[in-house]
Each structure stands twice: as C-alpha cells, then as structure tokens.
C-alpha positions as CSV (number, residue, x, y, z in Angstrom):
1,X,0.0,-0.3,0.2
2,X,1.4,3.3,-0.9
3,X,0.7,5.7,2.3
4,X,2.3,9.1,1.7
5,X,4.5,9.3,4.6
6,X,8.1,10.6,4.9
7,X,10.6,8.2,3.6
8,X,12.7,6.9,6.2
9,X,9.2,5.7,7.7
10,X,7.9,4.5,4.8
11,X,10.8,2.0,4.4
12,X,11.0,1.5,7.6
13,X,7.4,0.9,8.4
14,X,6.6,-1.2,4.4
15,X,6.0,-4.6,5.7
16,X,3.1,-2.8,8.2
17,X,1.2,-0.4,5.6
18,X,1.2,-4.0,3.7
19,X,-0.4,-6.0,6.8
20,X,-4.8,-6.9,6.1
21,X,-5.6,-5.4,9.3
22,X,-3.9,-2.0,7.8
23,X,-5.3,-2.2,5.0
24,X,-8.9,-2.6,6.9
25,X,-7.6,0.0,9.0
26,X,-7.4,1.9,5.9
27,X,-10.8,1.6,4.5
28,X,-12.7,2.2,7.6
29,X,-10.6,5.7,8.4
30,X,-11.2,6.8,4.4
31,X,-15.2,6.0,5.4
32,X,-15.4,8.2,8.6
33,X,-14.0,11.3,6.4
34,X,-16.2,10.4,3.5
35,X,-19.2,10.4,6.5
36,X,-18.4,12.8,9.2
37,X,-16.1,14.9,10.7
38,X,-13.0,13.5,11.8
39,X,-9.6,14.9,13.1
40,X,-7.3,16.1,12.5
41,X,-7.5,16.9,9.3
42,X,-6.5,13.8,6.9
43,X,-3.5,15.2,5.3
44,X,-2.5,15.6,8.9
45,X,-2.7,12.4,10.1
46,X,1.2,11.5,10.0
47,X,2.4,15.4,10.7
48,X,4.3,13.7,13.7
49,X,6.0,11.5,11.3
50,X,6.8,13.8,8.8
51,X,7.8,16.2,11.1
52,X,10.0,13.7,12.5
53,X,12.9,11.6,10.6
54,X,13.2,7.9,12.6
55,X,16.5,8.6,12.6
56,X,16.3,12.2,14.4
57,X,13.7,10.6,17.0
58,X,15.4,11.3,20.5
59,X,12.7,11.8,21.8
60,X,9.3,10.8,22.1
61,X,6.1,11.4,24.0
62,X,3.0,9.3,23.9
63,X,-0.6,10.5,23.7
64,X,-3.8,8.1,23.7
65,X,-6.1,10.3,20.9
66,X,-6.0,13.5,19.6
67,X,-8.4,16.8,20.5
68,X,-12.0,15.8,18.8
69,X,-12.8,19.8,19.3
70,X,-12.6,21.9,16.2
71,X,-8.9,23.4,15.6
72,X,-7.4,21.8,18.1
73,X,-6.2,18.6,16.6
74,X,-2.4,18.9,13.9
75,X,-1.0,15.5,14.2
76,X,0.8,15.8,16.8
77,X,0.2,14.7,20.6
78,X,-0.7,17.2,22.7
79,X,0.0,20.2,21.0
80,X,-2.5,22.6,19.3
81,X,-2.2,24.9,16.7
82,X,-1.4,28.7,17.4
83,X,-4.6,31.1,18.6
84,X,-6.0,27.9,20.5
85,X,-6.8,27.9,23.8
86,X,-3.8,25.7,25.8
87,X,-5.9,22.2,26.9
88,X,-6.1,21.9,30.3
89,X,-3.2,19.0,30.1
90,X,-0.6,21.0,27.6
91,X,-0.9,23.8,30.3
92,X,0.2,21.3,33.0
93,X,3.4,20.4,31.1
94,X,4.0,24.2,30.4
95,X,3.4,24.6,33.6
96,X,6.0,21.4,34.4
97,X,8.6,23.0,32.4
98,X,8.5,26.2,33.6
99,X,9.5,24.7,36.9
100,X,11.6,22.3,35.9
101,X,13.7,24.5,33.7
102,X,12.8,28.0,35.2
103,X,11.9,29.5,32.3
104,X,8.5,31.2,30.8
105,X,5.5,29.3,29.8
106,X,5.5,29.3,26.4
107,X,2.9,31.6,24.5
108,X,2.3,28.8,21.7
109,X,0.9,25.6,22.1
110,X,2.2,24.4,19.1
111,X,4.7,21.9,19.7
112,X,5.9,21.3,16.1
113,X,9.0,23.6,17.4
114,X,9.8,20.2,19.5
115,X,9.3,18.0,16.7
116,X,12.1,19.9,14.3
117,X,14.3,19.3,17.1
118,X,13.5,15.2,17.4
119,X,10.8,14.9,19.7
120,X,8.3,12.7,18.1
121,X,5.1,13.2,19.8
122,X,2.4,10.2,19.3
123,X,-0.5,9.2,19.4
124,X,-1.5,5.8,20.0
125,X,-4.6,6.3,18.0
126,X,-4.0,8.6,15.0
127,X,-7.8,9.9,14.0
128,X,-10.9,10.6,16.3
129,X,-14.2,11.4,15.1
130,X,-15.6,15.1,16.6
131,X,-16.4,15.2,19.9
132,X,-16.3,11.6,20.4
133,X,-13.0,10.8,22.3
134,X,-12.1,6.9,21.8
135,X,-13.8,7.0,18.9
136,X,-11.6,4.9,17.2
137,X,-10.0,3.2,19.6
138,X,-9.5,-1.0,18.4
139,X,-9.7,0.2,14.9
140,X,-6.1,-0.6,14.4
141,X,-4.0,2.0,14.9
142,X,-2.5,1.0,18.5
143,X,-1.2,-2.4,16.5
144,X,0.6,0.6,13.9
145,X,2.1,2.5,17.3
146,X,3.0,-0.4,19.0
147,X,4.7,-1.3,16.1
148,X,6.4,2.1,15.4
149,X,7.3,2.3,19.3
150,X,8.8,-0.4,19.2
151,X,11.2,0.3,15.5
152,X,12.1,3.2,16.7
153,X,13.5,1.4,20.2
154,X,15.3,-1.5,17.6
155,X,16.8,1.2,15.3
156,X,17.5,4.2,17.5
157,X,19.8,4.3,20.7
158,X,19.9,6.5,23.4
159,X,16.1,7.9,23.6
160,X,14.0,9.2,26.1
161,X,10.8,7.9,26.4
162,X,8.1,10.1,28.3
163,X,5.2,7.7,29.2
164,X,2.7,10.2,31.5
165,X,-0.3,7.8,32.7
166,X,-1.8,4.2,33.0
167,X,-2.4,3.5,29.3
168,X,1.2,5.3,27.9
169,X,3.1,3.8,30.5
170,X,1.0,0.2,29.6
171,X,4.1,0.7,26.6
172,X,6.9,0.3,28.8
173,X,7.6,-3.3,27.9
174,X,7.6,-2.4,23.9
175,X,11.2,-0.7,24.7
176,X,14.1,-1.9,25.3
177,X,15.5,-0.2,28.6
178,X,18.9,-1.1,28.1
179,X,19.4,0.9,25.2
180,X,17.0,3.7,26.3
181,X,15.9,6.0,29.0
182,X,12.1,5.2,30.0
183,X,10.5,8.2,32.2
184,X,7.2,7.6,33.6
185,X,4.6,9.1,35.4
186,X,1.1,10.2,36.0
187,X,-1.1,11.9,33.3
188,X,-0.4,16.1,33.6
189,X,-4.8,15.9,33.2
190,X,-5.6,18.1,36.3
191,X,-7.0,15.0,37.6
192,X,-3.8,13.6,38.5
193,X,-1.3,16.2,37.9
194,X,-1.0,17.0,41.3
195,X,-0.6,13.1,42.4
196,X,3.1,13.2,40.7
197,X,3.5,14.9,37.4
198,X,4.3,18.5,39.2
199,X,7.5,17.8,40.4
200,X,8.7,15.0,38.0
201,X,11.1,17.0,36.5
202,X,11.3,14.9,33.5
203,X,12.5,17.9,30.7
204,X,15.6,18.6,32.7
205,X,16.0,14.7,33.0
206,X,16.2,14.0,29.0
207,X,18.4,16.6,28.5
208,X,21.1,15.2,31.5
209,X,20.7,12.2,29.3
210,X,20.5,13.1,25.9
211,X,23.4,15.3,26.4
212,X,25.7,12.6,28.3
213,X,24.7,10.7,25.0
214,X,26.6,12.7,23.0
215,X,23.3,14.7,21.8
216,X,21.9,18.0,21.7
217,X,19.3,19.0,24.3
218,X,16.2,19.5,23.5
219,X,15.1,23.2,23.7
220,X,11.5,22.7,26.2
C-alpha cells in the first residue's frame, strides 16, 4: 500500500502497511472522513512522522488519541494550533517545564518546534470523530503505533521515552530499557497532575540523558 509518509518511516514500516489489518484500518478511516467530521485534517494524520524522521527521533512523548474539538488537533500529541487555547493537560506540561527549567511558560501551544528538534509526539490512535473521545479505539491504530514504538526502540539508540498515565505506561514493555531511558509518571491531566506529574522533572532529566549520550538537548 502506498502511504504518504516521510521516507525513512515509509522504509521502516513498509511491511506494516502491507498487512491485512492496515488495509482494514485504512478502509475504516477513509469511510469516517467521507461520512462525518474527523480530526486531525486527513493530510495531517502522519504529521508527527513527517516533521520528525526516524533517524532524528531522540525523545518520544506518547499520547492516547487526538483532541476532538474544532481547530485543535494537527497530528502531534498534546499540541494545538497557534491561537487555540491551551487544553488543561498542555497547560500543566508547560507549568512543569517552567518549574523544572526555570523558564517562562510558552506563548504558543504549537509543538512543531519540539518535533523539529527530534521530539516524536505520537498518539497511540491517530484519528478521532469530532466530539467523541476514543471513537477510533480498537480499529487498528494501536497495532500500528505499537510497531512504531518497537521500531524506534530497535533502530535508534539512547532515546528518551516519556510515558505519562496508565495507558502510556502500558507501552513500556515495547522499549529496550538497556538502550533507552524510560521516564514514567501520572498523566498531566488536572485529575492526576498533582499526584506526581508536577515535580517529575522529566524535561531536565531528558536533557541530561541526551547530553550524556552526545546528543543536543531539547529547547523546551
């Protein structure tokens, strides 16, 4: 199957695109876009991949599924387009960065600036119906993104994986901890952030790890 995705990812995942489940997933997603409102815009489904080639991935942040209200989702987990109000989880991420690194809270919620530095902002589910969280759950995306996580673990070295919340943390078994740093804590949602996300210092820990492995730290 010819999937429009950045070349390094296309090469690494070619065998996945040709599996029966991916054909079924593609048929389902095309039908959804044709019949109802789905986010992100179809051309941005693989935005995280297109902005961050496989060999450049040095940090992975894992979300669950895209924001499901108008104008928010653009293919990067936790990120929103410029001019869109920060969702609560993103605001809490920015608060932790500010406290951890002693820097101002960013004025833009668009995290493309992270992606271009090698931060791979992956949702486990890449599409969602408008106003219906997790509406594309168990359609095949999870099988695909599990393979993506495994591919990064196998092909890259010295990456940092940030797993926030029980869903993301369930993916830890896909990662080779002898080669990568896995940082786990609760989700940055207002429901849980005060139980360990605030004060986790994942952003400074990630940069310390990257520097120790000869990589450029991220400008968070």
